[in-house]
Residue frames as qw, qx, qy, qz and C-alpha x, y, z in Angstrom:
[[0.517, -0.256, 0.735, 0.355, 46.32, 121.34, 106.03],
 [0.370, 0.425, -0.386, -0.730, 46.30, 121.35, 102.24],
 [0.895, 0.222, 0.139, -0.360, 44.56, 118.89, 99.83],
 [0.578, 0.630, -0.519, -0.002, 47.88, 118.12, 98.25],
 [0.942, -0.230, -0.192, 0.151, 50.05, 115.27, 99.53],
 [0.060, 0.841, -0.381, 0.380, 52.45, 117.53, 101.48],
 [0.541, 0.132, -0.685, 0.469, 55.21, 116.29, 103.78],
 [0.563, -0.775, -0.278, -0.070, 54.86, 116.54, 107.55],
 [0.131, 0.719, -0.467, 0.497, 56.98, 118.46, 109.96],
 [0.823, -0.390, -0.362, 0.201, 58.58, 116.47, 112.92],
 [0.013, 0.849, -0.278, 0.449, 60.27, 118.42, 115.64],
 [0.806, -0.360, -0.384, 0.271, 62.62, 117.13, 118.25],
 [0.028, 0.789, -0.294, 0.539, 63.83, 119.31, 121.06],
 [0.850, -0.378, -0.313, 0.192, 65.64, 118.79, 124.25],
 [0.397, -0.858, 0.274, 0.175, 68.18, 120.08, 126.66],
 [0.385, 0.732, -0.561, -0.035, 71.66, 120.13, 125.19],
 [0.014, 0.438, -0.880, 0.182, 73.06, 116.67, 125.41],
 [0.664, 0.013, 0.561, -0.495, 69.96, 114.71, 125.63],
 [0.489, -0.029, 0.830, 0.267, 70.41, 112.93, 122.34],
 [0.558, 0.667, 0.294, -0.396, 68.10, 114.76, 119.82],
 [0.247, 0.716, -0.496, -0.426, 70.81, 115.04, 117.18],
 [0.163, -0.221, 0.959, 0.066, 71.58, 111.34, 117.32],
 [0.444, 0.395, 0.781, -0.191, 67.86, 110.49, 117.02],
 [0.454, 0.740, 0.004, -0.497, 67.11, 112.96, 114.26],
 [0.189, 0.561, -0.723, -0.357, 70.01, 111.42, 112.13],
 [0.196, -0.016, 0.979, -0.057, 68.71, 107.85, 112.94],
 [0.488, 0.554, 0.531, -0.417, 65.08, 108.77, 112.01],
 [0.424, 0.718, -0.228, -0.503, 66.17, 110.34, 108.75],
 [0.020, 0.458, -0.859, -0.227, 68.41, 107.52, 107.87],
 [0.140, 0.111, 0.984, -0.021, 65.81, 104.73, 108.43],
 [0.253, 0.611, 0.684, -0.306, 62.66, 106.56, 107.48],
 [0.378, 0.569, 0.415, 0.601, 61.33, 109.04, 104.98],
 [0.313, -0.896, -0.190, 0.251, 62.54, 112.09, 106.61],
 [0.534, 0.590, -0.075, 0.602, 64.84, 115.01, 105.43],
 [0.520, -0.540, -0.367, 0.550, 66.70, 116.74, 107.97],
 [0.088, 0.969, 0.086, 0.214, 66.35, 120.58, 108.16],
 [0.697, 0.073, -0.165, 0.694, 69.93, 121.67, 108.08],
 [0.199, -0.923, -0.208, 0.255, 70.11, 124.86, 110.49],
 [0.424, 0.672, -0.186, 0.578, 72.27, 127.88, 109.89],
 [0.662, -0.685, -0.181, 0.247, 74.45, 128.75, 112.77],
 [0.182, 0.903, -0.277, 0.272, 76.97, 131.40, 113.81],
 [0.742, -0.562, 0.366, 0.024, 78.78, 128.91, 116.24],
 [0.133, 0.582, -0.780, -0.189, 82.23, 127.39, 115.23],
 [0.855, 0.082, -0.466, -0.212, 82.02, 123.76, 113.87],
 [0.738, -0.490, 0.461, -0.049, 82.95, 120.90, 116.40],
 [0.193, -0.478, 0.783, 0.348, 85.74, 118.59, 115.16],
 [0.353, 0.173, 0.914, 0.100, 83.21, 115.95, 113.78],
 [0.366, 0.730, 0.401, -0.416, 81.02, 118.62, 111.93],
 [0.375, 0.085, 0.520, 0.763, 80.98, 119.45, 108.28],
 [0.203, 0.390, 0.000, -0.898, 79.60, 122.66, 106.65],
 [0.546, 0.181, -0.402, -0.712, 76.35, 121.93, 104.70],
 [0.540, -0.077, -0.833, -0.090, 76.02, 118.47, 106.21],
 [0.360, -0.395, -0.725, 0.434, 75.61, 119.17, 109.86],
 [0.049, -0.813, -0.329, 0.477, 75.03, 122.91, 109.85],
 [0.463, 0.714, 0.085, 0.518, 75.56, 125.88, 107.50],
 [0.557, -0.555, -0.205, 0.583, 78.21, 127.85, 109.35],
 [0.263, 0.743, 0.237, 0.568, 77.97, 131.48, 108.73],
 [0.241, 0.168, -0.316, 0.902, 79.04, 134.81, 110.22],
 [0.010, -0.533, -0.644, 0.549, 76.79, 136.73, 112.56],
 [0.155, 0.449, -0.156, -0.866, 76.61, 139.55, 109.96],
 [0.231, 0.028, -0.838, -0.493, 75.35, 137.02, 107.38],
 [0.159, -0.373, -0.901, 0.153, 72.84, 135.57, 109.81],
 [0.034, 0.539, 0.344, -0.768, 71.56, 139.03, 110.73],
 [0.182, 0.259, -0.482, -0.817, 71.08, 139.64, 106.96],
 [0.259, -0.201, -0.891, -0.315, 68.96, 136.51, 106.60],
 [0.090, -0.493, -0.696, 0.513, 66.85, 137.66, 109.65],
 [0.150, 0.486, 0.004, -0.861, 66.24, 141.13, 108.09],
 [0.313, 0.184, -0.587, -0.724, 65.27, 139.49, 104.79],
 [0.725, -0.054, 0.317, -0.609, 62.79, 137.12, 106.59],
 [0.532, 0.414, -0.707, -0.215, 64.47, 134.16, 105.33],
 [0.063, 0.184, -0.918, 0.346, 64.03, 131.98, 108.43],
 [0.559, -0.432, -0.583, -0.401, 61.16, 129.84, 109.37],
 [0.657, -0.747, -0.100, 0.035, 62.51, 130.02, 113.02],
 [0.594, 0.419, -0.379, 0.573, 65.51, 131.16, 114.71],
 [0.635, -0.765, -0.105, -0.020, 66.89, 131.70, 118.10],
 [0.225, 0.712, -0.551, 0.373, 70.08, 132.85, 119.94],
 [0.903, -0.413, -0.087, -0.080, 71.23, 129.99, 122.19],
 [0.779, -0.385, 0.114, 0.481, 74.59, 130.00, 124.12],
 [0.208, -0.668, 0.284, 0.656, 75.72, 133.17, 122.34],
 [0.103, -0.171, 0.742, 0.640, 75.10, 131.78, 119.01],
 [0.588, 0.288, 0.034, -0.755, 72.37, 132.07, 116.49],
 [0.242, 0.047, 0.945, 0.213, 70.61, 129.03, 114.83],
 [0.497, 0.445, 0.077, -0.741, 67.94, 129.22, 112.21],
 [0.510, 0.187, 0.808, 0.229, 66.10, 127.15, 109.55],
 [0.036, 0.159, -0.462, -0.872, 65.58, 128.32, 105.98],
 [0.614, 0.359, 0.364, -0.601, 61.96, 128.86, 105.03],
 [0.563, 0.545, -0.414, -0.463, 62.73, 128.09, 101.33],
 [0.180, 0.368, -0.912, -0.005, 64.59, 124.89, 101.99],
 [0.290, 0.092, 0.826, -0.475, 61.90, 123.54, 104.24],
 [0.605, 0.458, 0.279, -0.588, 58.81, 124.41, 102.15],
 [0.424, 0.518, -0.621, -0.409, 60.52, 123.15, 99.02],
 [0.086, 0.116, -0.986, 0.086, 60.82, 119.69, 100.60],
 [0.352, 0.268, 0.680, -0.584, 57.36, 119.78, 102.12],
 [0.580, 0.523, -0.027, -0.624, 55.65, 120.82, 98.88],
 [0.433, 0.385, -0.767, -0.276, 57.46, 117.79, 97.09],
 [0.880, -0.216, -0.290, -0.309, 55.86, 115.48, 99.65],
 [0.580, 0.232, -0.625, 0.468, 59.01, 115.01, 101.63],
 [0.593, -0.756, -0.275, -0.017, 58.70, 114.89, 105.43],
 [0.344, 0.634, -0.353, 0.596, 61.12, 117.19, 107.29],
 [0.729, -0.521, -0.400, 0.192, 62.61, 116.65, 110.72],
 [0.023, 0.863, -0.184, 0.471, 64.02, 119.41, 112.97],
 [0.714, -0.202, -0.439, 0.507, 66.62, 119.35, 115.52],
 [0.033, 0.607, -0.011, 0.794, 65.75, 122.70, 117.28],
 [0.153, -0.035, -0.681, 0.716, 65.28, 124.05, 120.64],
 [0.037, 0.614, 0.737, -0.280, 61.86, 125.10, 122.42],
 [0.088, 0.631, 0.028, -0.770, 62.17, 128.66, 121.06],
 [0.191, 0.227, -0.630, -0.718, 62.16, 127.53, 117.41],
 [0.073, -0.319, -0.942, -0.072, 59.43, 125.03, 118.02],
 [0.078, 0.669, 0.504, -0.540, 57.21, 127.71, 119.48],
 [0.117, 0.491, -0.288, -0.814, 57.88, 129.98, 116.35],
 [0.114, 0.039, -0.874, -0.470, 57.03, 127.15, 113.96],
 [0.042, -0.485, -0.850, 0.199, 53.73, 126.24, 115.94],
 [0.043, 0.638, 0.350, -0.685, 52.69, 129.83, 116.16],
 [0.077, 0.336, -0.414, -0.843, 52.67, 130.41, 112.34],
 [0.670, 0.378, 0.425, -0.477, 49.67, 128.32, 111.61],
 [0.035, 0.406, -0.740, -0.535, 51.37, 126.60, 108.78],
 [0.787, 0.203, -0.176, -0.556, 49.38, 124.47, 106.37],
 [0.609, 0.235, -0.758, -0.014, 51.38, 121.27, 107.13],
 [0.832, -0.509, -0.190, -0.112, 50.84, 118.79, 109.89],
 [0.136, 0.668, -0.580, 0.446, 53.36, 119.27, 112.74],
 [0.873, -0.411, -0.260, -0.036, 54.19, 116.71, 115.34],
 [0.035, 0.792, -0.436, 0.426, 56.50, 117.70, 118.31],
 [0.889, -0.227, -0.372, 0.143, 58.65, 115.69, 120.59],
 [0.217, -0.830, 0.386, -0.340, 60.59, 116.62, 123.76],
 [0.833, 0.106, -0.496, 0.218, 63.47, 114.44, 124.59],
 [0.430, -0.805, 0.295, -0.284, 64.68, 114.16, 128.15],
 [0.365, 0.426, -0.797, 0.224, 67.70, 112.40, 129.53],
 [0.679, -0.342, -0.650, -0.024, 67.13, 109.77, 132.16],
 [0.538, -0.698, -0.265, 0.391, 68.72, 112.02, 134.90],
 [0.047, 0.987, -0.152, -0.010, 70.60, 115.20, 135.38],
 [0.545, -0.564, 0.577, 0.229, 73.75, 113.22, 136.36],
 [0.712, 0.203, 0.592, 0.319, 73.57, 111.29, 133.03],
 [0.381, 0.896, 0.194, 0.119, 73.14, 114.42, 131.19],
 [0.157, -0.923, 0.341, 0.084, 76.24, 115.89, 132.68],
 [0.697, -0.215, 0.637, 0.248, 78.10, 112.68, 131.88],
 [0.633, 0.556, 0.466, 0.269, 77.06, 112.99, 128.18],
 [0.169, 0.984, -0.042, 0.033, 78.01, 116.64, 127.99],
 [0.407, -0.752, 0.482, 0.190, 81.39, 115.95, 129.48],
 [0.685, -0.062, 0.666, 0.289, 82.06, 113.11, 127.00],
 [0.527, 0.768, 0.328, 0.155, 81.00, 115.07, 123.98],
 [0.626, 0.367, -0.017, 0.688, 83.48, 117.31, 122.27],
 [0.193, -0.900, -0.073, -0.383, 83.41, 119.71, 125.23],
 [0.669, 0.047, -0.440, 0.597, 86.87, 119.79, 126.86],
 [0.020, 0.395, -0.211, 0.894, 85.86, 123.26, 128.43],
 [0.232, -0.385, -0.813, 0.370, 84.30, 122.62, 131.82],
 [0.143, 0.291, 0.158, -0.933, 82.69, 126.18, 131.63],
 [0.454, 0.031, -0.571, -0.683, 80.60, 125.11, 128.48],
 [0.432, -0.249, -0.867, -0.009, 79.35, 121.92, 130.31],
 [0.156, -0.354, -0.615, 0.687, 78.42, 123.97, 133.37],
 [0.277, 0.233, -0.048, -0.931, 76.55, 126.63, 131.28],
 [0.434, -0.048, -0.713, -0.548, 74.64, 123.96, 129.48],
 [0.352, -0.265, -0.861, 0.253, 73.72, 122.34, 132.79],
 [0.035, 0.288, 0.346, -0.892, 72.37, 125.76, 134.04],
 [0.384, 0.162, -0.380, -0.826, 70.28, 126.06, 130.97],
 [0.233, -0.143, -0.957, -0.101, 68.68, 122.49, 131.61],
 [0.028, 0.429, 0.719, -0.546, 66.22, 123.69, 134.21],
 [0.339, 0.462, 0.001, -0.820, 64.83, 126.51, 131.89],
 [0.318, 0.209, -0.751, -0.540, 64.74, 124.08, 128.86],
 [0.131, -0.185, -0.970, 0.084, 62.75, 121.31, 130.66],
 [0.240, 0.408, 0.467, -0.747, 60.00, 123.79, 131.73],
 [0.441, 0.379, -0.275, -0.766, 58.71, 123.76, 128.15],
 [0.078, -0.003, 0.987, 0.139, 58.10, 119.94, 127.79],
 [0.331, 0.443, 0.750, -0.363, 54.34, 120.45, 128.33],
 [0.399, 0.664, -0.066, -0.629, 54.04, 122.37, 125.02],
 [0.123, 0.375, -0.828, -0.397, 54.97, 119.25, 123.12],
 [0.776, -0.018, -0.278, -0.566, 52.85, 116.57, 121.68],
 [0.947, -0.156, -0.275, 0.058, 55.01, 113.83, 123.12],
 [0.220, -0.766, 0.577, -0.178, 57.76, 113.68, 125.81],
 [0.946, 0.128, -0.284, 0.089, 60.19, 110.67, 125.46],
 [0.464, -0.775, 0.421, 0.086, 63.04, 109.83, 127.90],
 [0.725, 0.539, -0.427, 0.035, 66.13, 108.78, 125.97],
 [0.650, -0.562, 0.504, -0.087, 67.62, 106.23, 128.48],
 [0.602, -0.052, 0.729, 0.321, 68.46, 103.88, 125.60],
 [0.133, 0.412, -0.387, -0.814, 68.77, 105.21, 122.02],
 [0.166, -0.112, -0.882, -0.427, 67.00, 102.29, 120.28],
 [0.059, -0.543, -0.787, 0.287, 64.10, 102.15, 122.75],
 [0.060, 0.624, 0.176, -0.759, 63.62, 105.95, 122.47],
 [0.127, 0.239, -0.609, -0.746, 63.91, 105.87, 118.50],
 [0.125, -0.272, -0.927, -0.225, 61.20, 103.15, 118.41],
 [0.035, -0.584, -0.621, 0.521, 59.01, 105.07, 120.69],
 [0.073, 0.517, -0.161, -0.837, 59.24, 108.14, 118.35],
 [0.113, 0.078, -0.804, -0.578, 58.60, 106.07, 115.33],
 [0.061, -0.413, -0.903, 0.101, 55.52, 104.65, 116.90],
 [0.063, 0.661, 0.407, -0.627, 54.00, 108.00, 117.57],
 [0.145, 0.463, -0.359, -0.798, 54.72, 109.24, 114.13]]
């Protein structure tokens, strides 16, 4: 860790639908955290805005960013790329701003393996049950039954990585989960 007053990195990961995006937004809104806005090749959901929720780009554009080593981390998840810009993240951290990530276990491992000079704290968010997760995915902007089933299949692989995180928190109630995370930070 550097001697300057750099920001810290907080990472929230979870199976799809466990509530990490909601928690990241809540933490950023009420605390001194800036959200790392990921680049993605997936299409926006109806409630998402470019530059606010994600930077929506083509696969060719994404691959150019990979080739130019512009990502702190990136992964292909559910046939779409997701990645975090090194420059955007380091700029915030060097100004003393804390940065919070909403990424999967693959991205978390990449960040941890880089031996960055910044303090990193990681959280794995779990739903209270598989049935609750299924209900959340169905209620989210996912009218396509195949997408919900695909994400449920991925659930088992995702949760196998919980032990690589500093803290594991069950999101059975958003306010309780939020308070637990803030207490650990």
